PAZAPA-4460 file (N, C-alpha, C; in steps of 0.05 Angstrom, whole numbers, plus 32768, in hexadecimal, padded with zeros to 4 digits):
% residues 214
    n_x    n_y    n_z   ca_x   ca_y   ca_z    c_x    c_y    c_z   seq   type   mol
   800F   7FF8   8229   8010   7FF2   8200   8028   7FE0   8215     1      M     A
   8020   7FBD   8201   801F   7F9F   8208   8043   7F9D   8202     2      R     A
   804A   7F88   820F   806A   7F89   820C   805E   7F71   81F4     3      K     A
   8077   7F78   81E6   8079   7F65   81D8   8095   7F4D   81DF     4      I     A
   807A   7F3A   81D4   8080   7F1C   81E0   809D   7F09   81BD     5      N     A
   80B2   7F1D   81C5   80C8   7F10   81AE   80BD   7EFE   81A4     6      Y     A
   80CD   7EDC   81AF   80BF   7ED4   81A9   80A3   7EC5   819C     7      E     A
   808E   7ECF   819E   807E   7ED3   8196   8072   7ED9   8179     8      E     A
   808A   7EF3   817C   808D   7F05   8169   80A2   7F06   8152     9      E     A
   80A5   7EF9   8150   80D2   7EE4   813B   80B7   7ECF   813B    10      R     A
   80AB   7EC8   8143   8094   7EA4   8135   808B   7EAA   8124    11      L     A
   8078   7ECA   812B   8066   7EE2   811E   8074   7EDC   8103    12      R     A
   808B   7EEE   80FD   8099   7EEF   80ED   80AB   7EDC   80E4    13      L     A
   80AA   7ECA   80E8   80AE   7EB0   80E4   8091   7E99   80C2    14      K     A
   8084   7E99   80D7   8069   7E97   80C8   8062   7EAB   80B7    15      K     A
   8063   7EC8   80B1   8065   7ED4   80A3   8070   7ED1   8087    16      M     A
   8092   7EC6   808A   80A5   7ED4   8075   80A1   7EA7   8069    17      S     A
   8089   7E9C   806A   808E   7E7B   8060   8083   7E87   803E    18      E     A
   8086   7E99   8031   8076   7E98   8023   8091   7E9B   8008    19      I     A
   80A6   7EAF   8019   80B6   7EC5   8014   80CF   7E97   8016    20      E     A
   80CB   7E85   8026   80E4   7E71   802C   80CE   7E63   8016    21      R     A
   80BE   7E68   8006   80B8   7E46   7FF8   80BA   7E4D   7FDF    22      Q     A
   80BE   7E68   7FDC   80CA   7E7F   7FC3   80EF   7E74   7FBA    23      K     A
   80F2   7E76   7FDB   811A   7E70   7FD6   810A   7E5B   7FD2    24      R     A
   8116   7E3B   7FD4   8103   7E31   7FD0   810B   7E20   7FB8    25      E     A
   80F5   7E34   7FAC   80FE   7E33   7F8E   8107   7E3B   7F7F    26      E     A
   8119   7E49   7F87   8130   7E52   7F74   8133   7E73   7F6B    27      G     A
   811E   7E76   7F82   8118   7E97   7F7C   812F   7EA5   7F85    28      Y     A
   813D   7EB4   7F8A   8153   7EC2   7F96   8143   7EE0   7FA9    29      L     A
   813B   7EF2   7F9E   813A   7F0A   7F98   8113   7F10   7F9D    30      C     A
   8106   7F12   7FB0   80EB   7F06   7FB1   80E4   7F20   7FC1    31      I     A
   80CE   7F32   7FB7   80C8   7F50   7FB1   80A7   7F41   7FBF    32      A     A
   8098   7F5D   7FCF   807C   7F5E   7FD8   806E   7F7B   7FC9    33      G     A
   8069   7F70   7FC3   8049   7F8E   7FB8   8034   7F8E   7FC4    34      V     A
   8031   7FA6   7FC9   800C   7FAD   7FD7   8009   7FCB   7FD2    35      D     A
   7FEA   7FD8   7FD5   7FE0   7FE8   7FC7   7FD5   7FFC   7FE1    36      E     A
   7FD4   8014   7FE2   7FC9   8027   7FF5   7FAF   803A   7FE2    37      A     A
   7F9C   803A   7FE7   7F93   804E   7FE3   7F7A   8040   7FCD    38      G     A
   7F71   802B   7FC7   7F5F   8028   7FB3   7F47   802E   7FB5    39      R     A
   7F3E   802C   7FD4   7F24   8039   7FE1   7F1B   805A   7FD6    40      G     A
   7F2E   8067   7FEA   7F25   8087   7FE8   7F1C   8090   7FC1    41      P     A
   7F14   809F   7FDD   7EFA   80BB   7FC2   7F1B   80C5   7FB8    42      L     A
   7F26   80DA   7FB8   7F42   80DF   7FAE   7F54   80D8   7FB1    43      A     A
   7F64   80E9   7FA0   7F86   80E9   7FA7   7F93   80CF   7F98    44      G     A
   7FA8   80CA   7F92   7FAC   80B7   7F8A   7FAD   8094   7F96    45      A     A
   7FAC   8080   7F85   7FB4   8070   7F9E   7FD6   8069   7F9C    46      V     A
   7FE2   8060   7FAD   8001   8053   7FA7   8003   8041   7FAF    47      F     A
   8018   802F   7FA7   8020   8016   7FAD   8042   8012   7FB0    48      A     A
   8046   7FFE   7FB8   806A   7FFD   7FC9   806A   7FE5   7FC9    49      A     A
   808A   7FDC   7FB3   809A   7FC8   7FB0   80A8   7FC4   7FCB    50      C     A
   80AA   7FB0   7FE0   80C3   7FA4   7FEB   80D3   7F8A   7FE2    51      V     A
   80F0   7F8C   7FEF   8101   7F7D   7FE8   8106   7F77   8008    52      I     A
   8107   7F6B   8018   8110   7F60   8025   812A   7F4D   8036    53      L     A
   814A   7F54   8040   814E   7F3C   8034   8141   7F24   8050    54      P     A
   8161   7F0D   8044   8153   7EF2   804F   8150   7EFA   806C    55      E     A
   8138   7EF7   8075   8145   7EEC   80A7   8141   7F0B   80AC    56      G     A
   8134   7F16   809E   8132   7F3D   80AA   811E   7F3B   80B8    57      C     A
   8134   7F44   80CC   811A   7F49   80E5   8115   7F6E   80EB    58      E     A
   80F0   7F6A   80EB   80E5   7F7C   80F5   80C9   7F79   810E    59      I     A
   80CF   7F89   8116   80C0   7F73   812C   80A7   7F89   812B    60      L     A
   808A   7F82   8134   807F   7F92   8130   8065   7F91   8100    61      G     A
   807A   7F8A   80FA   8072   7F8B   80DE   8060   7F80   80DC    62      L     A
   804C   7F89   80CB   8027   7F7B   80C4   8018   7F84   80B7    63      N     A
   8007   7F79   80AC   7FF4   7F95   809D   8001   7FAB   8095    64      D     A
   7FED   7FBB   808F   7FEE   7FD6   809F   7FDB   7FDE   80A7    65      S     A
   7FC1   7FD5   809C   7FB1   7FDC   80A9   7FA7   7FD8   80C5    66      K     A
   7FAE   7FBF   80C7   7FB0   7FB1   80F4   7FC4   7FC7   8100    67      K     A
   7FCE   7FE1   80F7   7FE8   7FE2   80FD   7FDE   8004   8103    68      L     A
   7FEC   800E   8124   7FDE   8036   812C   7FF3   803F   8100    69      S     A
   7FE1   8055   810B   7FF8   8076   80FF   8016   806A   8105    70      G     A
   8021   8077   811B   8030   807E   812A   8040   8060   8127    71      K     A
   8033   804F   812A   8045   802C   8120   8054   8025   80FD    72      K     A
   8043   8035   80EE   804C   8032   80CC   8054   8044   80CD    73      R     A
   805D   805D   80E5   806F   806A   80DF   808F   8066   80DE    74      E     A
   807F   8061   80F5   80A9   8046   8104   80B4   803A   80F2    75      A     A
   80A2   8020   80EB   809D   8007   80CE   80A7   8018   80BB    76      L     A
   80A2   802F   80B3   80A5   8031   8093   80CC   8037   8099    77      F     A
   80D4   8049   80AF   80F1   8056   80A5   8103   8042   80AA    78      D     A
   80EC   8021   80BA   8101   8003   80C2   8111   7FFD   80A9    79      E     A
   80E6   7FFA   809A   80E5   7FEB   807C   8102   7FF8   8064    80      I     A
   8104   800E   8060   8114   801D   8055   8131   801C   8064    81      I     A
   8137   8017   8084   8152   801B   8087   815C   7FFE   8083    82      Q     A
   814C   7FE4   8083   814F   7FC5   8082   814B   7FB8   806B    83      K     A
   8136   7FC8   8053   8136   7FAE   8043   8151   7FC1   801E    84      A     A
   814C   7FA5   8010   8164   7F9F   7FFE   815D   7FBB   7FEC    85      E     A
   8143   7FB6   7FE4   8138   7FD0   7FD1   8113   7FDF   7FDB    86      D     A
   8115   7FE5   7FCC   80EE   7FF2   7FCE   80F0   8006   7FB9    87      Y     A
   80CC   8002   7FAD   80BF   8013   7F9D   80AF   801F   7FA8    88      G     A
   80AC   803B   7FA2   808B   804B   7FAB   8082   8055   7F83    89      V     A
   806F   8050   7F86   805A   8057   7F6C   8041   8064   7F71    90      A     A
   803E   807A   7F6A   8021   807A   7F68   800D   8086   7F4E    91      S     A
   7FF1   8083   7F49   7FEB   8093   7F37   7FD2   80A0   7F3C    92      V     A
   7FCE   80B9   7F29   7FBD   80D3   7F44   7F9D   80CD   7F31    93      D     A
   7F91   80D2   7F3B   7F73   80D9   7F48   7F63   80D5   7F20    94      E     A
   7F78   80EE   7F0C   7F74   80EB   7EF4   7F71   80D3   7EDF    95      K     A
   7F8A   80C0   7EE9   7F8E   809E   7EE3   7F78   8094   7EE1    96      I     A
   7F73   80A0   7EFC   7F62   8092   7F0C   7F44   8095   7F00    97      I     A
   7F36   809D   7EF6   7F21   80AA   7EE7   7F29   8099   7EC4    98      D     A
   7F44   80A5   7EC2   7F3D   8095   7EAC   7F3D   806F   7EA4    99      E     A
   7F54   8069   7EB3   7F5B   804E   7EAA   7F50   8038   7EC0   100      I     A
   7F31   804A   7EDA   7F23   803D   7EF6   7F3C   8039   7F09   101      N     A
   7F34   802E   7F26   7F50   802C   7F2D   7F56   800B   7F29   102      I     A
   7F43   7FF8   7F31   7F56   7FE2   7F2B   7F6A   7FE2   7F12   103      L     A
   7F65   7FE7   7F01   7F7E   7FF2   7EE3   7F99   7FFE   7EF1   104      N     A
   7F8D   801A   7EFC   7FA1   8024   7F08   7FB1   8019   7F23   105      A     A
   7FA1   8012   7F3A   7FB1   7FF8   7F49   7FC6   7FED   7F38   106      T     A
   7FC3   7FDD   7F24   7FD3   7FCC   7F14   7FF2   7FDE   7F0F   107      Y     A
   7FEE   7FF2   7F0D   8009   8005   7EFC   8016   800D   7F0F   108      V     A
   800B   8019   7F29   8014   801A   7F3A   802A   8009   7F51   109      A     A
   8020   7FF2   7F4B   8020   7FD9   7F56   803E   7FD6   7F3F   110      M     A
   803E   7FDB   7F25   8052   7FDC   7F0C   8067   7FE6   7F10   111      N     A
   8054   8003   7F14   8069   8010   7F16   8086   8017   7F35   112      K     A
   8072   8017   7F4B   807E   8007   7F60   80A6   7FED   7F65   113      A     A
   8095   7FDB   7F47   80A9   7FC3   7F43   80BB   7FD7   7F32   114      V     A
   80B5   7FE2   7F20   80CE   7FF7   7F0F   80E1   8003   7F17   115      F     A
   80D1   801E   7F2A   80D8   802D   7F3E   80FF   8026   7F47   116      N     A
   80FC   8006   7F4E   8115   8001   7F5F   8130   7FF2   7F53   117      M     A
   8143   7FF6   7F59   8165   7FF3   7F53   8161   7FD6   7F52   118      K     A
   8148   7FC0   7F62   815D   7FA6   7F57   8144   7F93   7F51   119      K     A
   8143   7F88   7F46   812F   7F80   7F32   8128   7F59   7F3E   120      K     A
   8113   7F64   7F4D   8108   7F4C   7F54   80FD   7F2D   7F4B   121      P     A
   810C   7F14   7F50   810C   7F08   7F3F   80F1   7EF8   7F3F   122      D     A
   80E1   7EF9   7F5D   80C9   7EFC   7F5B   80B6   7F15   7F72   123      F     A
   809C   7F11   7F61   8097   7F1C   7F71   8071   7F1E   7F7E   124      V     A
   807A   7F1A   7FA2   805A   7F14   7FA9   803F   7F30   7FAD   125      L     A
   8029   7F29   7F9C   8019   7F3D   7FA9   7FFE   7F40   7FAD   126      I     A
   8005   7F5D   7FB7   7FE8   7F57   7FD1   7FBF   7F51   7FBA   127      D     A
   7FBB   7F3D   7FC1   7FA9   7F3E   7FC2   7F9B   7F27   7F9B   128      G     A
   7F87   7F1C   7F89   7F75   7F14   7F88   7F87   7F19   7F5B   129      N     A
   7F96   7F32   7F53   7F93   7F26   7F49   7FAC   7F3F   7F3C   130      S     A
   7FBD   7F41   7F17   7FCC   7F58   7F1D   7FCC   7F53   7F08   131      I     A
   7FCF   7F68   7EF9   7FCF   7F68   7ED4   7FF0   7F79   7EC6   132      K     A
   7FFF   7F71   7EB2   8017   7F7A   7EAD   8031   7F77   7EB9   133      D     A
   8030   7F5E   7ED5   804C   7F5A   7EDB   8059   7F4D   7ED4   134      M     A
   806F   7F62   7EC1   8086   7F3E   7EB1   8094   7F2E   7EB8   135      E     A
   8091   7F2F   7ED6   80A2   7F24   7EED   8099   7F08   7EF6   136      I     A
   80A4   7EF8   7EEE   8098   7EE8   7F0E   8082   7EE7   7F22   137      P     A
   8074   7EE1   7F25   8060   7EEB   7F38   8042   7EDF   7F47   138      H     A
   8040   7EE4   7F68   8025   7ED3   7F6D   800D   7EF2   7F79   139      E     A
   7FF0   7EEA   7F7A   7FE0   7EFC   7F8C   7FDC   7EE6   7F9F   140      T     A
   7FE1   7EF9   7FAC   7FDD   7EEA   7FD8   7FBC   7EF7   7FDE   141      V     A
   7FB3   7EEA   7FDA   7F9F   7EF6   7FE9   7F9D   7EF6   8003   142      V     A
   7F9F   7F17   8010   7F9E   7F19   8033   7FBB   7F18   803B   143      K     A
   7FC7   7F2D   8020   7FEE   7F18   801E   7FFD   7F2C   8035   144      G     A
   7FF2   7F42   8037   7FF1   7F59   804C   7FF6   7F54   8061   145      D     A
   7FF0   7F40   806E   7FE9   7F28   808F   7FFE   7F11   8084   146      A     A
   7FFF   7F04   8073   800F   7EE2   806C   802B   7EF2   805D   147      K     A
   802E   7EFB   805D   804A   7F03   8049   805F   7F1D   8056   148      S     A
   8071   7F16   8063   807C   7F33   806B   8083   7F4D   805A   149      I     A
   808C   7F48   803C   8093   7F4F   8031   807F   7F5B   8019   150      S     A
   8067   7F4F   801A   804C   7F5F   801C   8043   7F6C   8038   151      I     A
   8050   7F72   8047   803F   7F7F   8062   8057   7F9D   8060   152      A     A
   806D   7F9A   8056   8087   7FAA   805D   806E   7FC1   8042   153      A     A
   8072   7FAF   8034   8066   7FC2   8016   8051   7FD8   8019   154      A     A
   803A   7FBD   802D   8025   7FCD   8036   8028   7FE6   804F   155      S     A
   803A   7FE2   8053   803F   8000   8070   8048   8014   8059   156      I     A
   8060   800A   8043   8068   8022   804A   8052   8034   802C   157      L     A
   8043   8021   8011   802A   8029   800A   801B   8044   8015   158      A     A
   8010   803A   8031   7FFE   8048   8043   8013   805F   804C   159      K     A
   802C   8058   805A   802C   807E   806A   8035   8087   804D   160      V     A
   803D   8082   8038   804D   8094   8026   8023   809D   801C   161      S     A
   8015   808B   8013   8003   809D   8015   7FEB   80B5   8028   162      R     A
   7FF4   80A8   803C   7FF9   80BD   8050   8001   80D4   8055   163      D     A
   801B   80D9   8051   8024   80EC   804B   801E   80FD   8030   164      R     A
   8018   80F1   801F   8012   80F7   8009   7FF3   810A   8012   165      Y     A
   7FE8   8101   8014   7FC8   810E   8015   7FC2   8120   8032   166      I     A
   7FDC   8124   8046   7FE3   8130   804B   7FE8   8143   804E   167      C     A
   7FFB   813D   8038   8001   8160   802D   7FE7   8171   8013   168      E     A
   7FDC   8158   800C   7FC7   816B   7FF9   7FB4   8172   8010   169      I     A
   7FB2   816C   8027   7FA7   8173   803B   7F98   8195   8040   170      A     A
   7FB9   819F   8043   7FBC   81BD   803F   7FBD   81CA   8032   171      R     A
   7FB6   81C0   8012   7FA6   81CC   7FF8   7F95   81C0   7FFA   172      E     A
   7F7D   81B6   800A   7F5B   81BD   8002   7F59   81B5   8024   173      Y     A
   7F57   81C8   8035   7F4B   81C3   8053   7F42   81BB   8057   174      P     A
   7F24   81C5   804B   7F0E   81C6   8048   7F09   81B6   804E   175      E     A
   7F0B   8195   8040   7F07   8182   8039   7F0E   816B   8055   176      Y     A
   7F22   816E   805D   7F28   8162   8078   7F41   8147   8074   177      G     A
   7F53   8147   8056   7F58   812E   8053   7F69   812F   8063   178      F     A
   7F75   8130   807E   7F80   8132   8091   7F74   811A   809E   179      E     A
   7F62   8122   80A1   7F61   810D   80BB   7F4B   80EC   80AD   180      K     A
   7F38   80F8   8096   7F32   80D7   808D   7F49   80D0   806E   181      H     A
   7F58   80D7   806A   7F6F   80D5   8046   7F60   80CD   8031   182      K     A
   7F4E   80E0   8037   7F39   80CE   8014   7F23   80C0   801C   183      G     A
   7F17   80B0   8033   7F0F   809D   802E   7EF4   80A7   802D   184      Y     A
   7EE4   80A9   8026   7EC2   80AA   802F   7EB7   80A3   8052   185      G     A
   7EBA   80BE   8057   7EB5   80BE   8077   7E97   80CB   8071   186      T     A
   7E8C   80D5   8088   7E75   80E6   8085   7E7B   8103   807B   187      K     A
   7E97   8107   8094   7E9C   811B   808A   7EA4   8123   8076   188      A     A
   7EAD   8110   806D   7EC4   811A   804B   7EA9   8120   8031   189      H     A
   7E98   8110   803C   7E83   8117   8029   7E62   8128   802C   190      I     A
   7E69   8137   804F   7E5B   814C   8050   7E68   8164   803C   191      D     A
   7E90   8162   803E   7E9B   817A   8033   7E92   817D   801C   192      A     A
   7E8C   815B   800D   7E8C   815D   7FE9   7E71   816B   7FEB   193      I     A
   7E62   816C   7FF9   7E40   8174   7FF3   7E48   818F   7FEC   194      L     A
   7E58   819C   8011   7E55   81B0   800F   7E69   81C5   8000   195      K     A
   7E7B   81C5   7FF7   7E98   81D5   7FF0   7E8B   81C2   7FCA   196      Y     A
   7E8F   81A9   7FC0   7E8A   819A   7FA4   7EA8   8191   7FA6   197      G     A
   7EA8   8182   7F99   7EBE   816A   7F93   7ED5   8185   7F8A   198      P     A
   7EF3   817E   7F98   7F0B   818F   7F8F   7F1E   8183   7F75   199      C     A
   7F2E   8185   7F6D   7F45   817A   7F54   7F46   815A   7F5C   200      P     A
   7F5A   8158   7F79   7F63   8149   7F79   7F49   8129   7F85   201      I     A
   7F34   8139   7F7D   7F11   8117   7F82   7F14   8103   7F6D   202      H     A
   7F11   80F6   7F6A   7F0A   80D7   7F53   7EEF   80E4   7F50   203      R     A
   7EF8   80EE   7F3E   7ED8   80EE   7F22   7EBC   80D3   7F2C   204      K     A
   7ED5   80C0   7F1E   7EB6   80AF   7F20   7EBF   809F   7F34   205      T     A
   7EBA   80A9   7F4C   7EB7   809A   7F6C   7EA6   80AC   7F69   206      F     A
   7E96   80C2   7F69   7E84   80E4   7F71   7E7B   80D0   7F6D   207      L     A
   7E7B   80C6   7F50   7E60   80CD   7F44   7E35   80C9   7F49   208      K     A
   7E2F   80AA   7F51   7E1D   80AF   7F66   7E19   80C8   7F7F   209      K     A
   7E2F   80CB   7F8D   7E2E   80D4   7F9F   7E1E   80FB   7F93   210      L     A
   7E2F   80F9   7F85   7E2C   8113   7F71   7E0B   8117   7F6E   211      L     A
   7E08   80FD   7F62   7DED   8103   7F4D   7DD1   80FE   7F57   212      N     A
   7DDA   80E4   7F78   7DC8   80E9   7F84   7DC4   8106   7F9C   213      D     A
   7DCC   811A   7F90   7DCA   812A   7FA2   7DC1   8148   7F93   214      H     A
***
């Protein structure tokens, strides 16, 4: 295991705090980061999280959740919750995803995550390139989970929350192996769908082509 170079790590985190610093210079005092997890899977809810970190907050190892191991994400999840000024997590289930599509469902989850916080931010940084119905002043940041500490923290809360949820679901439907692939379209998951058919948590709109082709 590579030892942390604390000087390098602090410089990296300082660089990831640059967007937040700029927004504070513009007069925004309470800045939140928002990200989602679970847009791509064939099953289950999409999750979103919103995090407000205090100015100067130092969480060593904080990064885009996709670049971290499951064990590291779990450890950072606890540290983020401990150090955050406030946070909110929300989800939108597969039924609503099928009704309004995954992009709109993601927007709903993100807005709910912000709404679920006790503290209302005065500026929101959102991972990605689009958002809808966000009434608070905001900015979208492409690949924001690698550029903003607030968004990176939100990406970890969203990812860990969804992984925990899908592992609970796996106990109800053990034949699909959700605990391994987390609902994504791996060969093992697709084989299980073709063998057993969809279960109640599958996103029906995501399976149309697969089921029509077989």
